[in-house]
Structures are given as C-alpha cells and as structure tokens.
DRENLO-600064 format. One record per residue: z, y, x of N, C-alpha, C in turn; residue in three letters. Coordinates in pm, whole numbers, plus 50000, padded with zeros to 5 digits. Example, Ala and Ser with C-alpha at 12.3 -4.5 7.8 and 13.67 -1.06 7.14 Angstrom:
2
507804943151319507804955051230507804967051320ALA/507084977551285507144989451367507875000351290SER/
! end
This chain:
209
472791172717281473931163917266475021167817364ALA/476241165617325477381168717412477411159117530SER/478031163317640478161154317755478961142017717PRO/478661130917783479411118717761480751119317832GLY/481581109217811482881108917878482721106518028PRO/483591113018105483571111218251484151097718286ALA/483621091818391484111078918438485301080618530GLY/485631069818599486781070418688486431078318814ILE/487481083718878487341090619006487731080919116ILE/486991080919224487301072419338487511081019462THR/488261075819556488511082919681489881079619735GLY/490271086719839491551084419906492671089419815GLU/493621080519784494681084519692496071085319756ASN/496151083119887497411084919958497111087220105GLU/497711097620160497441100720300498511110020355PHE/498511111520488499411120720558498661133720585CYS/499271144820548498661157920573499091162420712LEU/498341157720812498751159520952498111171521019ALA/497031176820963496341188221024496051198720918ILE/496041211220960495711222120869494211222020839GLU/493861224820715492461225020676491901211320644GLY/492781201720614492311188220583491581188020449TYR/490431181820446489641180920322489271166420298GLU/489401162120173488881148820143487921149420026ASN/487061139520019485951139319924486221128619819VAL/486041132419693486201123219582484861121619510LEU/484721110719440483451108419372483661103319230GLY/482641105019148482631099419014481201095518980THR/481021088118873479671084018833478951095018755GLY/477671093018731476891102518652477441103018509LEU/477531115118457478001117218320476781120018232ILE/476631112018129475461113318042475391127317980GLN/474191133117984473871146217925474561158017993ASN/475281155618103475951166718173474971173918264ALA/475001187118255474201195218348475051200518463THR/476361200018448477271203918556478571196218540SER/479341196518647480621189318649481711199218686TYR/482821198718615483951207518643485131199218693SER/485551202018817486671194818879487931203318870TRP/489071196818850490351204118843491411196918926SER/492331205018981493411200019066494701206619022LEU/495741198719006497051204418978498121196419056SER/499221203019095499541217119070498711226219159PRO/498701239019126497841248319199498251249719344ILE/499561247519373500011248919511499551237519600GLU/498931227119540498431215919620497211219719702ALA/496451229519655495241233519727494171237919631GLY/492921236919674491791240819590490781229419586THR/490041229019477489021218619462487711225119422ILE/486631220219477485301225519446484361213719423SER/483201216719369482221206319341481571208819207GLY/480261207419201479541209519076478601197719052ASN/479061186219096478251174219081479171162219082GLY/478661150919122479451138719119480441137819235THR/480451147619324481421148019432482321160219418GLN/483631158019442484601168919445485211169919583GLY/485451182119628485961184519763487311191519751PHE/488361185119803489701190719795490091196219932VAL/490421209219934490941215620054492451216820034ASP/493211207820099494641206920074495401218320140TRP/496371223720069497211234420122498131228920230GLN/498081235120349498901230620460500381231620421TRP/501101220820445502511220420413502821214320278GLY/501781211920196502051206020065502461191520080TYR/503431187519996503871173619993504231170119850SER/503751158819803504051154819666502851148319601GLY/502921147019471501831140919396500941151719337GLN/499641149319338498671158519278497821150719177ALA/497291158219079496471152118974495091158518974GLU/494061150018968492671154718972491921148918852ILE/491091157518789490241152918681488861159418694GLN/487871153318629486531158818624486031157618480VAL/485211167218439484651167118304483211171918311VAL/482361166518228480971170718222480771182518129GLY/479791190818162479501202618081477991203518055GLU/477621209717944476251214217918476311225417814ASN/475161229317759475121240617668475881238017538HIS/476201225317511476971221917391478471222617414CYS/478881223417540480311224117570480751213517668GLY/481991209617653482611199917744482631186117683LEU/482531176117768482711162317724484171158217738GLY/484421145517734485771140317754486071139417904LEU/487251144217940487641144218081487941130018128ALA/487851128218256488181115218316489671112418304SER/490041099918328491451096918346491971104318468GLU/493261107318468493841114518582493811105618706ILE/493351111418815493361104718945494541110319023PHE/495501101719054496731106119122496571104519273TYR/496991115019345496961114819490498361117819542VAL/498871109219630500171111419693499971116919833ASN/500471129019853500311136119980501651136220052VAL/501651131620176502871131120256502771140620374HIS/503801148620393503851157220511504331149120631SER/503961153420750504371146020870505831149120900THR/506591139220948508001141520979508161150121104PRO/509311156421113509631164321232511091161921269SER/511451166021389512821164021437513261176121517ALA/514541179021514515121189321599516411183921660SER/516621187121786517781182121860518801193321879LEU/520091189821866521131199621891521561199022038SER/522151210022085522811210122216524291206922196ASP/524891200722296526301196922288527011201722414VAL/528171207822396529001211822509530401206022489GLU/530841198022583532131191122572532891192322704ILE/534161188422698534971187922819534941173822878CYS/535131173223006535111160423077536111150823015GLU/535671138422990536561128522931536521128022780GLY/535791137222718535691137522572534311132522529TYR/534201129622399532941124922340532451135322240ILE/531171138422246530571147822152529461141322073GLY/529021148321968527951143421880526691151721899ASP/525651145221946524331151521952523571147721825LEU/523071157721753522411155221625520901155521639GLU/520251145821575518801146321555518591148821407ILE/518161161021373517901164621234516441161621201ASN/516231154921089514921149221057514381154820926LEU/513061155820918512381158220791511441146520765THR/511061144820640510181133820606510881124120513GLY/510371112120505510881101920413511451090320492THR/512711086920466513341075820538512681062520498SER/512761052420584513441052320713512581058320824PRO/513261062820930512571068421046512661058821164TRP/511661059421249511681052621378511631063321485SER/512621063221575512741073721677512821067221814ILE/511921071021902512031067322043512491079622120MET/513601078522191514121090122264514561085922404PHE/514661096022490515091094022628516251103422658SER/517191098822741518261107622786518021112322930ASP/516791110722974516441114423111516511102823207GLY/517211092123166517331080223249516851067823176THR/517311066223053516981054422974516211058422849ASN/515391049122800514621051122678515081041122574THR/515201045722449515691037222342514921040022214GLN/514681029822134514051031322003515021026721896THR/515221035021795516111031321685515391033221552ILE/515801025621454515321027121317516521031021231ASN/516371041521152517511046521078517101052920947THR/518031052920852517881060520729518891072120725SER/519641073720834520651084320842520001097520885GLU/520401108120820519901121520854521021131620831ASN/521541138020938521061136621076521511123421139PRO/520761119321240521151107721319522021112621434TYR/523181106221452524171110721550524161101521671ILE/524111107721790524251100421916525541105221983ILE/526451095922012527681099522081527391101022231GLU/527841112122289527541115022430528821118722503VAL/528861115422631530031118922714529631123122854SER/528361121622889527871124923023526781135523015GLU/526621143523121525531153423120524181146523106PRO/523321152123022522011145922999521101155922930ALA/519821153022937518811160522862518061150622775ILE/518251151722645517621142522551516281148122505PHE/515341139122485514001142922440513451131722352GLU/512831135522240512201125822152510771123322200ILE/510431110722218509111107022269508151103222157LEU/508651096422053507821092321940508671092921814GLU/508001096321702508701097521575507761093421462LEU/508291085721368507531082521247508501080721132SER/508011082921010508841080120892508181069020811ASP/508531067920684508021057020602506511057420585ALA/505901069520605504471070820577503651075920696PHE/504231084520777503411092020875504031091921014CYS/503171094621113503621097221249503911112021263ASP/504951115221338505341129121358504641135421476GLY/504471148621469503871156121580504821166621634THR/505781171221553506781180921597508021173121638ASP/508191171321769509221162221818510501169221862LEU/510611182121840511901188721848512381193621983GLY/511561193322087511991198722215513071190322279GLY/514091197022335515121189922409516501192922353GLN/517431183622377518841185522345519651183922472GLY/520391194122509521131194222634522591190622612ASN/523091181622695524511178122693525151184322817VAL/526071193622794526781200522903528221195722904ILE/528671190723018530041185723032530781194923129VAL/531821201423077532631210523158533811203123220ASN/534081206223346535241200223412536521205123346GLU/537541196423346538821200423291539471211023379LEU/540131220723319540771231123402541981225423477PRO/542281231423590543451227423669544291239623700THR/545531237223734546451248023773547251243523894ALA/547371252223992548171249524112549141261124132ALA/550431257924143551471268124157551861269124304ILE/551951281524352552391283824490553331295924493SER/554091297024600555041308224617556291303324686GLY/557231312424709558481308724775559271299224687ASP/559771288924749560561279124673562051281524691THR/562401290824779563831293524801564041308424819SER/564891314324738565201328624749566701330324732ILE/567201341724773568631344724759568901350424621CYS/570141349224579570551354524450570291369424444SER/569681373824338569381388024320568021392124369GLY/567361383324442566021386324491564961381324392GLU/563761386024409562631381424326561471377724417SER/560611370324365559421366324440558261364324344THR/557091363724397555891361524315555521346824317ASP/555311341624199554781328124186553301329324149ILE/552451322624222551001323424201550521310524134VAL/549771312424024549151300923957547641302223975ILE/547091293424054545641293224074545001284223969ASP/544031289723897543421282623786541941279823812LEU/541481268623763540041266023760539601264823616THR/538331266123592537791265923456537321279723417GLY/537181282023290536681294723239537721301423153GLU/537901314623177538851322423097538361323222952ALA/539291325422858540751326822879541451313322886PRO/542641313522952543431301322963544671302422873TRP/545161291022831546411290222756547341281522838ASN/548391287522893549271280522986550641278822922ILE/
! end
C-alpha cells in the first residue's frame, strides 16, 4: 500500500539567526505505511535539511533572512504519499549599526549618522563619552546633531525582532578651531616707498583671504 498522508510539522517557526551554524529540529507524526521520510526546504539559499524519520534537522545558512517553507512526505516501495501542509518559518537576521565620523568648524553643527540594518523600529543605547542615552526610532539613518568634540559608541541595539551584536565601533566628532588672521608691518611710510605687510594665519592651509 502507498504511504498515508503526512501530518502537520511542529517546531520553532520564528527566530533570530544570531549565530553561524544554527540548527533547529522539526517533528511530525508517524506516516502510515512509510518506510522512510523525505524532508524538503525552500528556497535553497535558506540552508539544508536532513532527516529520514519523524524528525527533520535544518542547518540554516548564515546571513539568510526571510520566510522559508518546509514539507515532509512518506515513501515506500510503492512511491510517495501525500506531502504535509507547508510549515512556514520566519528567519530574522540580527540588526547591526555603523557610526560615521564628523569633522566641523567651531561654532557649527554637524550630523553624525547611525546607519542601521534590520527591521524597524530600533532601540539604540549610545554614549558620547560623557552621557548615555536610549532612543527608539524608525529613522534610518538616525541623525545626531553634534557641535562639541566627542567619541560616540553604541552600547546596546535591538530591532523589532532581535538583539544586535555588531554595534558599529566608534564615531568621532572632530571640532576644528576657526582660523584667525593678524596683520602687522609699518603703518607709516613716505610717498614712493614700499613696505612688507605680514598676515599671520592660524588654521590649516589653504586659506582664502
């Protein structure tokens, strides 16, 4: 007799893919007249699936994010039975962040960017070296207005589904002093004479005077 219809698949159907080599185990009930079980996973870029019994083992591809479909079917010498209903799994990648560096002149305001990956909204805890702040945002990139020298660092990050592990290093705010000019030289000369006027400059070349 042909194998009977496969039953439902049970197991974890939503998770964060936070580590490489993550494997989860799925199960199904006994299939009447089946001598073996064939498990399938799609799309192929989601990973690989193995198992020749009532348990299936999914080795998820590192970096995969999206929905995957899993089915199982019973087999014997007569052929295949009816496949199970599709078991949908939602795989979420962990969010990450990267910080930009900012260089501005004294008295001006610059934009430090936090560029994010993942699914909004995000929760970001960051420090400027002196104060710590937590914000919740759906903006990407998230902009912080800066005017003082500082070193920004992200301390904690999460998105709608997962906690982040790649927190983006540091973002440096460099504030350059405004250039100055001082003129010196003879202030009184006779008609027909010449003199040198000296302009002493601060800042970084080139200057526009």
